[in-house]
N, C-alpha and C positions, 0 to 999 in steps of 0.2 A: 451516390448515384445508384439507381436500381440495376439489377443484373440485366434486365431487358434493354435498358438504355445503353449499357456497356456493350452488349452484343450488337446493337444497331451501329454504335460508334465504330466498333472494330470492323464491321462489314463495309461501312462506307469509306473508311480510311485505308483499307487494305490495298497495298500495292502489288501483292502477290497472293495467290490462292491460299486460304487458310481453312483449317478445320475449326468449327465453332462447337465446343463441347461444354455442356452445362451439366453439373452433377447434382442439381437440386430441381425442384419444381420450377417451371418457367411459364410466365404469362406475357404475351405481347407478340412481337414480330421477330422472326429469325430468317435471314436470307444470306446466301453465299454459296460456296462450292460444296461443302459438306457440313451438315448440321446434325448434331447428336445431342439428345436430351436423355439423361439417365432415368429420370422420374417422369412425372406428368407434365403435359404441355397444354396450354389453352391459348388459342390465337391463330396466327397464320405462320406457317413454316414453309419456306420456298427455297429449295437448294437443288443442286444436281443430285445429291444423295441425302435424303431426309430420314432420320430414324428417331423414334421415341420409345424408350424402354417401358414406359408406364401408359397411363390413360391419355389419349389425345382427344381434345375437343376443339373443333374449328375446321380450318382448311389446311390440308397438308399437300404440298406440291413438290414433286421431285422430277427433274427431267428424265432421270434413269430409274430411280428407285425410291419408294416410300414405304416405311414400316412403322407400325405402332402395335403395342400389345393389345390395346383395345381402342377403337375409334368411335367417336360420336360426332359425325360430321361428314366431310367429303375428302377423299383422296384422289389426286390426279397425278398420274405418272405413267411412264412406259410399263413398269412393273410395280404393282401395288400389293402389299402384304399386310394383313391384319390378323391378329389372334382372334378377335371378335369385332363385330361391326354393327353399329346403329347408324345407318346412313348409306352412302353410295360411293362406289369406286369407278373411276373412268380411266381406262388405259388399255394397252394391248393385252397384257396378262394381269388378271385380278384374282388374288388368292385371299379367301377368308377361311381361316382354320376352323372356326366354330360359329355356327348360327347364320351362315350366309345363304343366299338363294341357291348357289352352287358352290362347292369348295373352290373350284377354279373355273373362271368363265372369261371369255375374251370381250373386249370393248367396254362392257359395263357389268357390274355385279353389285349386289346390295344385301345389307343385313336387315334386321327388323326396322321398319320405318314407322 
């Protein structure tokens, strides 16, 4: 069984909140309370707290917080944080550490499109 299938299985069968932590590259869908990927992620990540330590490609959603070292896609959250960005952030506070329209901007911020 692939790691992404295992993460989906754990998320759908969880009876209490769990942290989903992946220590390798991840492709697919990850949702739950807290989702952490140590390396790169490609796909859809939707949690209350979403974090990717490497490159993120796709749609990253966090009810409270979304973070990725580099983003190629869309971040939607209350507070978005990206080391670098090729795409758009939608949220109350949007932070792009390198290469954004503005380093910090409310409601919407973007990197090179």
